[in-house]
N, C-alpha and C positions, 0 to 999 in steps of 0.2 A: 457502383460499389455496393455489394450486398451488406446490409447492416442488420444486426440482431440485437434487440434490446429486451432484457428480461427484468424482473424485479431486482436482480442482483448485479447484472453486468451490462455493459454496452460493448459490442464487438463489431469490428468492420474487417472485411476480407479484401485484400488487394492482389490482383493477379500478377504473375511474374512479368518483368519487362521483356520485350522482344530482344533478340540477340544484339542488334545494332544499338538500341537504346541502352541495354545493359553494358555494352562495351564502352559507350561514350561516358556513362556515369562512372564506371570503374576507372577510366582514364582520368577523369576530373578528380575523383577521390584520391587517386595515387599522387596527383600533383600537390594537393594541399588539404590539410585537415580542417580548413576554414568552414565554419557553418553559419555564414551570414545568409539570411534568407530575405526574400522580398515579400512583404505582406502589403497588399493593396498599393503597390508601387513604392513602398518605403523599405529601405534596407534596415534589417534588424539583426544585430549580432546576438546570437543565442548565449545564454548563460551556460556554464559548464555542464550541469546536469542535462539540460535540453540538448546541448551539443552532442553529448555521448549517445543519447537516445536517437537523435536524428541521424548521426553517422552510422549507428548500428542498423537502423532501418534502411538507409541508402546503400550500405554495404551488402545487405541481404538482397536488395533489389538488383544491385549491380552483379551479384553472383547468379542472377536468374531465378531467384527463389520467390515463390508466392509468399505473402506476408499476411498474418492475421493480427490485428491490434485489439487489445482489450484493456479496459480500465484495470488498474492495479488494486483499486479499493474493493475489497471483498466485504460482504456482509455475512454475518452469522445468524443462525436462528438461536433461540434460547438454549436449546440443548448443546449446540456447538460452543456457545459462549460459556456455558456452565462448565463444560469439559475443559475448555482452555483455562478457566480461572480456578479449576479444582474445587468447585462448589456444586451443590445440588441444583437441579432445574428450578425448584421452588425458591431457593435463595436468590438465584439469578433473576427470576421474575420479580421478587420483592425488591431487589436492587434497582431494577428498571422502573418499577412502579413508584419507588421513592425518589427517582431522579438522580440516584447516586451514579448510575451508569446511563449515559444517554441512549435513547432508543428511538427508532423510527418504525412506524407501522406501515406495512404493505397490506392493505385491507385490515384484517384482524390479527395479522401475524407480526410479531416483533422481529425487527432486524437490528443487529448490533454490530458496530465496527470492531474488528479485532484490536485496533489501536486503543479504543476506549476501554476494552477489557484489560489489555496490557497495562494501561495507565492506572486502572483501579487496583490491579494486582501489585504493581510497584508501590503505590501509596499504602496499600494494606501491609505489605512486607516492611516498608520503612517505618510504619507506625508500630508494628510488632517489634522491630529491632530497637526502636527508641524505648519502648516499654521494657524490653529485656535489659537494656543498658541502664535505665533508671532503676530497675529492680536490683540489678547487680551492684550499683553504686550504693544502694541502701543496705546491702548485705555485708556486714563486716567480715564474714567468713571468706569472701572473695577478695578482700583487700590485701595488697602485698604486705609482707611482714617487715 
């Protein structure tokens, strides 16, 4: 199975099943949506998220499709993270240098998870909203009459 690993992703490619193998798999999938697998001789019932993924993969193989798997976790460079957060590149670098947003280095290049950027944006927005609410509560002009 060909495998490609870069600084940002890991990808594997799987060839389509032969006609007979695809037919056998399609028939088994049609009988039951059970996704119990055997790992090292032990039966393991998969949790719902894994079941959906495995059944999707098996369904594609049963349809005679070749499949490429890749990690879902994406990494951003500083410019991409800054654009996602709506801040300047310099400010994003300052946030990573201060440890406010976690960063990993690939050589000398910063790599940032989109989920970490989204969490920082959500926290920033919540803090802004709390500040606005507090300022509004102190302003008698906004109080109901």
